[in-house]
C-alpha positions as CSV (number, residue, x, y, z in Angstrom):
1,M,4.3,19.3,-9.0
2,L,5.7,16.1,-8.3
3,K,5.6,15.6,-4.7
4,V,7.6,12.1,-3.6
5,R,7.3,11.2,0.0
6,R,8.4,8.8,2.9
7,T,6.0,6.9,4.2
8,S,5.2,5.2,7.7
9,A,3.3,2.6,7.7
10,A,1.9,-0.7,10.0
11,I,1.5,-3.7,7.2
12,I,0.0,-6.8,8.5
13,A,0.1,-9.7,6.3
14,C,-3.1,-12.2,7.0
15,Y,-2.6,-15.6,5.8
16,A,-5.9,-18.1,5.8
17,S,-8.7,-19.3,3.7
18,A,-10.5,-16.8,1.6
19,A,-13.5,-17.2,3.3
20,A,-12.2,-16.3,6.5
21,L,-10.2,-13.0,5.0
22,D,-13.5,-12.6,3.4
23,A,-15.2,-12.9,6.6
24,L,-12.1,-10.3,8.5
25,P,-14.0,-7.0,8.9
26,T,-11.6,-4.1,8.3
27,P,-9.8,-2.5,11.5
28,R,-11.1,1.8,11.3
29,D,-8.6,3.9,9.5
30,T,-6.6,0.5,8.0
31,H,-6.8,-0.1,4.2
32,S,-7.5,-3.6,2.8
33,C,-5.2,-4.8,0.6
34,R,-6.4,-8.4,-1.2
35,I,-3.0,-9.6,-2.2
36,A,-4.1,-13.3,-3.6
37,P,-7.0,-15.4,-2.7
38,E,-5.5,-16.8,1.3
39,E,-4.0,-13.5,1.8
40,L,-4.7,-10.2,2.5
41,W,-3.0,-6.8,3.8
42,L,-3.6,-4.8,6.2
43,V,-1.9,-1.4,6.2
44,T,-2.9,1.0,8.9
45,A,-0.7,4.3,10.7
46,Q,2.1,2.6,12.5
47,F,1.8,3.0,15.4
48,E,-1.5,1.4,15.2
49,G,0.1,-1.5,14.4
50,N,0.6,-4.0,17.1
51,A,-3.5,-3.1,18.4
52,I,-4.3,-4.3,14.8
53,L,-1.9,-7.0,14.3
54,S,-3.3,-8.9,18.1
55,S,-6.7,-7.7,17.5
56,V,-7.0,-9.3,13.6
57,A,-4.6,-12.9,15.0
58,A,-7.3,-13.1,17.5
59,Y,-10.1,-12.9,15.0
60,L,-8.8,-15.0,12.6
61,T,-7.4,-18.0,14.4
62,A,-10.4,-18.1,16.3
63,Q,-12.1,-18.8,12.1
64,E,-9.8,-20.7,11.4
65,P,-6.8,-22.7,13.7
66,S,-3.8,-22.7,11.1
67,A,-4.5,-18.6,10.5
68,L,-1.4,-16.5,10.4
69,A,-1.7,-12.5,11.0
70,I,1.9,-11.0,11.1
71,D,3.8,-7.6,10.6
72,Q,5.8,-7.1,8.1
73,S,6.6,-3.4,8.2
74,D,10.1,-3.9,7.7
75,G,10.2,-6.2,4.9
76,W,8.6,-3.1,2.8
77,V,9.3,0.9,2.3
78,V,6.4,2.8,1.3
79,R,6.9,6.1,-1.3
80,S,3.9,8.2,-1.4
81,L,3.2,10.3,-4.7
82,F,1.3,13.6,-4.5
83,G,0.1,16.1,-6.9
84,D,-1.0,16.6,-10.4
85,D,1.8,14.9,-12.1
86,A,1.5,11.9,-9.7
87,L,0.0,10.0,-11.8
88,H,1.2,10.8,-14.9
89,V,5.1,9.9,-13.1
90,L,3.3,6.6,-11.7
91,A,2.0,5.5,-14.8
92,Q,4.9,6.0,-17.1
93,L,6.9,3.3,-14.5
94,C,4.4,0.3,-14.7
95,V,3.9,-2.0,-16.8
96,F,0.0,-2.3,-16.5
97,R,-2.4,0.3,-17.2
98,L,-3.7,2.0,-13.9
99,P,-7.2,1.6,-12.9
100,D,-9.3,4.7,-13.4
101,M,-11.1,3.3,-10.2
102,R,-10.5,4.9,-6.1
103,P,-10.0,3.9,-4.1
104,E,-8.0,0.7,-5.9
105,F,-4.9,-1.8,-5.0
106,V,-2.9,-3.1,-8.0
107,Q,0.1,-5.1,-7.7
108,G,2.9,-6.0,-10.5
109,S,6.2,-4.5,-11.7
110,V,6.8,-0.6,-11.1
111,A,10.4,0.5,-12.3
112,G,11.6,-3.0,-13.7
113,A,10.8,-4.0,-9.4
114,P,8.1,-5.8,-7.8
115,A,5.8,-3.7,-6.4
116,K,2.6,-2.9,-4.5
117,V,0.3,0.3,-5.4
118,L,-2.3,1.7,-3.1
119,L,-4.2,4.2,-5.3
120,L,-6.5,6.7,-3.0
121,F,-8.1,9.8,-4.3
122,G,-5.2,12.6,-4.3
123,S,-2.2,10.2,-4.3
124,A,-0.3,7.0,-4.6
125,H,1.1,4.9,-2.6
126,I,4.2,2.4,-3.4
127,F,5.5,-0.3,-1.6
128,V,8.5,-1.7,-3.1
129,P,10.7,-4.4,-0.9
130,Y,13.2,-2.6,1.1
131,P,16.5,-3.9,-0.7
132,L,15.2,-2.0,-3.8
133,R,14.3,1.2,-1.8
134,H,16.9,2.8,-3.2
135,Y,16.8,1.4,-6.5
136,A,12.8,2.9,-7.0
137,D,13.8,5.9,-5.2
138,A,16.5,6.6,-8.2
139,R,13.4,5.4,-10.6
140,L,11.4,8.2,-9.4
141,R,13.6,11.0,-9.5
142,D,15.0,10.4,-13.3
143,V,11.1,10.1,-14.2
144,G,9.7,13.1,-11.7
145,G,12.5,15.5,-13.1
146,A,15.5,16.8,-11.1
147,P,16.0,15.8,-7.4
148,A,15.6,19.4,-6.6
149,Q,11.5,18.8,-8.1
150,V,11.0,15.5,-6.7
151,G,12.4,16.4,-3.5
152,L,12.6,13.1,-1.8
153,E,11.4,14.5,1.4
154,M,13.2,12.8,4.3
155,S,9.9,13.6,6.6
156,V,7.7,10.8,7.5
157,Q,4.2,10.8,7.4
158,T,1.3,8.1,8.2
159,L,-1.0,6.8,5.6
160,G,-4.4,8.5,4.7
161,S,-7.8,7.9,3.7
162,P,-8.8,4.3,4.4
163,V,-9.6,1.5,1.6
164,T,-12.4,-0.8,2.3
165,S,-13.1,-4.1,1.3
166,D,-16.8,-2.7,0.2
167,M,-16.3,-2.3,-3.7
168,S,-19.6,-0.7,-4.0
169,Q,-17.6,2.6,-2.3
170,Q,-14.9,3.2,-5.1
171,Q,-15.1,6.0,-7.7
172,A,-13.9,6.3,-11.1
173,V,-11.5,9.6,-11.1
């Protein structure tokens, strides 16, 4: 059965040269998600956001004075999919093929809206721009089944196991 939950997360956007972002150490219990060569998201538990922002901003500006790290948590909502049907439902909503490796971060159109997806072992986390949250929730209900089955829970959880920037730790599912 599919479970969809609202997930609380801190999203720290880092802007710097590709070399500076490549050298950035990923903080503990944080997912490193490359958006573009000169943009990287660090996703962590909401209560860790301020500490990570401070340390990453200090590190990046020491490496590159024009670097920027900002908290973008309020611009995005995270919906987490769990259960045996999670990847099947997500695949129906994506216009791109879901990769077989885990952990993995992808971006593109999900349910007709711009989104980013963090695929972990046993879960998928969809990041949708805040103004599109109700639309994304409705599409999840449409594809996932009756609202009673999907049960978009209002309980908040934090993100699980971290993604590292070391792709050698990826495994096929």
